[in-house]
C-alpha positions in Angstrom: -38.6 -6.4 10.7 -35.3 -4.8 11.7 -32.5 -4.9 9.2 -29.9 -4.2 11.8 -27.3 -7.0 12.2 -27.3 -8.8 15.6 -24.4 -8.8 18.1 -24.1 -12.3 19.4 -23.1 -13.4 22.9 -19.5 -14.6 22.8 -18.5 -12.3 19.9 -14.8 -11.4 20.0 -13.4 -7.9 19.6 -9.9 -6.8 18.8 -8.7 -3.3 18.2 -5.5 -1.5 17.1 -3.2 -4.4 16.6 -0.9 -2.2 14.5 0.7 -5.2 12.9 4.0 -4.5 11.2 7.4 -6.1 10.5 8.3 -5.7 14.2 4.9 -6.7 15.7 3.4 -10.2 15.0 0.8 -10.5 17.7 -2.1 -10.4 15.3 -0.6 -13.2 13.3 -0.4 -15.3 16.5 -4.0 -14.3 17.3 -5.1 -15.5 13.8 -3.4 -18.8 14.5 -5.5 -19.3 17.6 -8.6 -18.7 15.6 -7.5 -21.1 12.8 -6.8 -23.8 15.3 -10.2 -23.4 17.0 -8.6 -22.4 20.3 -10.6 -19.2 20.0 -14.0 -20.0 18.3 -16.2 -16.9 18.3 -19.7 -16.7 16.6 -18.5 -13.3 15.3 -15.2 -11.4 15.1 -15.0 -7.7 15.1 -11.8 -6.0 14.0 -12.2 -2.4 15.3 -9.6 -0.7 13.0 -5.9 0.0 12.8 -5.3 -3.8 12.6 -2.4 -3.0 10.4 0.1 -0.2 10.9 -0.3 0.6 7.3 -2.8 -0.8 4.7 -4.4 1.4 2.1 -6.2 0.1 -0.9 -4.4 1.0 -4.2 -0.9 1.1 -2.5 0.9 -1.9 -4.0 3.7 -2.1 -1.4 1.5 -2.3 1.7 -0.9 -4.6 0.0 1.9 -7.0 -0.9 3.0 -7.0 2.8 -0.6 -7.8 4.0 -1.5 -10.5 1.4 -0.8 -13.5 3.8 -3.1 -11.9 6.4 -5.8 -11.1 3.8 -5.7 -14.8 2.7 -6.0 -16.0 6.3 -8.9 -13.6 7.2 -10.8 -14.6 4.1 -10.5 -18.3 5.0 -11.7 -17.5 8.6 -14.6 -15.4 7.2 -16.0 -18.6 5.6 -16.3 -20.1 9.1 -17.8 -17.2 11.0 -18.7 -13.5 10.2 -15.9 -11.0 10.4 -16.7 -7.3 10.5 -13.7 -5.1 9.7 -14.2 -1.4 10.8 -11.7 0.6 8.8 -9.5 2.8 10.8 -7.1 5.7 10.1 -4.2 3.3 9.4 -6.2 0.8 7.2 -8.9 2.0 4.7 -10.2 1.5 1.2 -10.1 -2.2 1.9 -13.2 -3.4 0.1 -11.4 -4.4 -3.1 -9.0 -6.6 -1.1 -11.7 -8.8 0.6 -14.6 -10.9 -0.7 -15.9 -12.6 2.4 -14.9 -10.1 5.2 -17.5 -7.4 5.8 -15.7 -4.1 5.4 -17.2 -1.1 7.2 -15.8 2.1 5.8 -15.7 5.3 7.7 -18.7 6.6 5.7 -20.8 3.8 7.3 -19.6 4.3 10.8 -20.9 4.2 13.4 -22.9 1.0 12.6 -25.7 -0.1 14.9 -26.1 -3.7 16.0 -29.0 -5.1 17.9 -28.4 -7.0 21.1 -30.4 -8.2 24.2 -28.9 -5.2 25.9 -30.3 -2.7 23.4 -28.6 -0.8 20.6 -24.8 -1.1 20.3 -23.1 1.4 18.1 -19.6 0.6 16.8 -16.9 2.7 15.2 -13.2 2.8 15.0 -13.3 6.1 16.8 -12.0 8.7 14.4 -15.4 9.6 12.9 -16.2 12.9 14.7 -13.1 15.1 14.7 -12.2 18.7 13.9 -13.1 20.2 10.5 -9.4 19.8 9.5 -9.5 16.2 10.4 -12.7 15.6 8.5 -11.3 17.2 5.4 -8.1 15.1 5.7 -9.8 11.8 6.2 -12.1 12.4 3.2 -9.2 13.5 1.0 -6.7 10.7 1.9 -9.4 8.1 1.0 -9.9 9.4 -2.5 -8.9 6.6 -5.0 -7.5 9.0 -7.5 -5.1 10.4 -4.9 -3.9 7.0 -3.7 -3.5 5.7 -7.3 -1.4 8.8 -8.1 0.7 8.3 -5.0 1.1 4.6 -5.8 2.3 5.3 -9.3 4.9 7.8 -8.1 5.9 5.4 -5.3 6.4 2.5 -7.6 8.3 4.6 -10.2 10.8 5.8 -7.6 11.3 2.4 -6.0 8.8 2.7 -3.1 10.5 5.5 -1.0 7.2 7.0 0.1 5.8 3.8 1.5 9.1 2.8 3.1 9.4 6.1 4.9 5.8 5.8 6.2 6.5 2.2 7.3 9.7 3.2 9.2 8.0 6.2 10.8 5.1 4.2 12.1 7.2 1.4 13.3 9.2 3.8 15.5 6.1 5.6 16.8 5.1 5.2 20.5 1.4 4.3 20.6 0.8 3.2 24.2 -0.1 5.7 26.9 -2.9 7.4 28.8 -4.8 10.4 27.5 -5.3 13.1 30.1 -8.9 14.2 30.4 -10.1 11.3 28.2 -13.7 11.2 29.5 -14.3 14.9 28.9 -12.8 14.6 25.4 -15.2 11.7 24.6 -18.3 13.3 26.2 -18.0 16.2 23.7 -18.5 13.9 20.8 -21.1 11.5 22.2 -23.9 13.9 21.0 -22.9 13.2 17.4 -23.8 9.5 17.7 -27.3 8.7 16.4 -29.9 6.6 18.2 -31.7 7.1 21.4 -30.4 6.5 24.9 -29.9 4.1 26.6 -27.3 2.7 24.2 -23.8 1.4 24.1 -20.9 2.8 22.1 -17.9 0.7 21.3 -14.7 2.3 19.9 -11.0 1.6 19.4 -8.6 4.2 18.2 -7.6 5.8 21.5 -5.9 2.7 23.1 -7.3 3.6 26.6 -9.0 0.4 27.9 -11.6 2.5 29.6 -15.4 2.6 30.1 -17.8 5.0 31.6 -21.5 5.9 31.7 -22.9 9.3 30.7 -26.5 10.4 30.3 -27.8 6.9 29.5 -24.8 6.0 27.3 -22.3 3.3 28.1 -19.1 4.1 26.4 -16.4 1.5 26.0 -13.0 2.1 24.6 -10.9 -1.0 23.9 -7.3 -1.3 24.7 -4.8 -1.5 21.9 -3.9 -5.2 21.1 -0.4 -3.9 20.1 0.1 -2.6 23.7 -1.3 -5.4 25.8 -2.2 -8.3 23.5 -5.8 -8.2 24.9 -8.9 -9.2 23.0 -12.5 -8.9 24.4 -15.4 -11.3 24.5 -18.9 -9.9 24.8 -21.3 -11.1 27.5 -24.8 -9.7 27.2 -27.7 -10.6 29.5 -29.3 -7.6 31.3 -26.3 -5.4 30.7 -23.4 -5.6 28.3 -20.0 -6.7 29.6 -16.7 -7.7 28.2 -14.3 -10.4 29.4 -10.8 -9.1 28.6 -8.5 -12.0 28.0 -4.9 -11.8 28.8 -5.7 -9.0 31.2 -8.3 -7.7 33.7 -11.9 -6.8 33.0 -13.0 -3.7 31.1 
């Protein structure tokens, strides 16, 4: 018997909300879930839901506590899978009921009537420098040391990071995006045909290549879109508050 979790028809996906003091779209989205206006059998958070949320960094955890409480309450109603991104990681100590998928366990495979569906935030397979950086920045000893220094000095490090990220422009098209992605598809496990779902790039784009259907979700911060999976003979996504992927 397979131990792979199942992707259910009607599951909702949201990626790259980059919630911060200036953006509150994710809070509004949670309110629609809480009211039952949106009632998914599963919710997939595909990473970078917050502009900045690292485990062990007190300042950003304090900012996110209301969201954490709300997500925990929703996770008692339906399963929530939170794929850590490059802006939000080391989250397991912050959640009890939300399923946290760290980078080390990405991509994760789900079964569906349409075959294997592999999910990842999207920053798993990068350059050697990026791999070293992502491993180093997630080390608890490093974050705890930074947190101690940050708190001792009155939180200047976290304030600077927050201000920098709030000012960053994150919406735009990537030239040569398909060719960029094709180079890393070979690193994904599993046999074709299969489907790969990612956030991270904010491109709202899909294409097929050598038996692989690749879907990159748009950034919720850019267009307020979330996606509802429809799977019969082939996997499709209804993009709400926008067109179809």
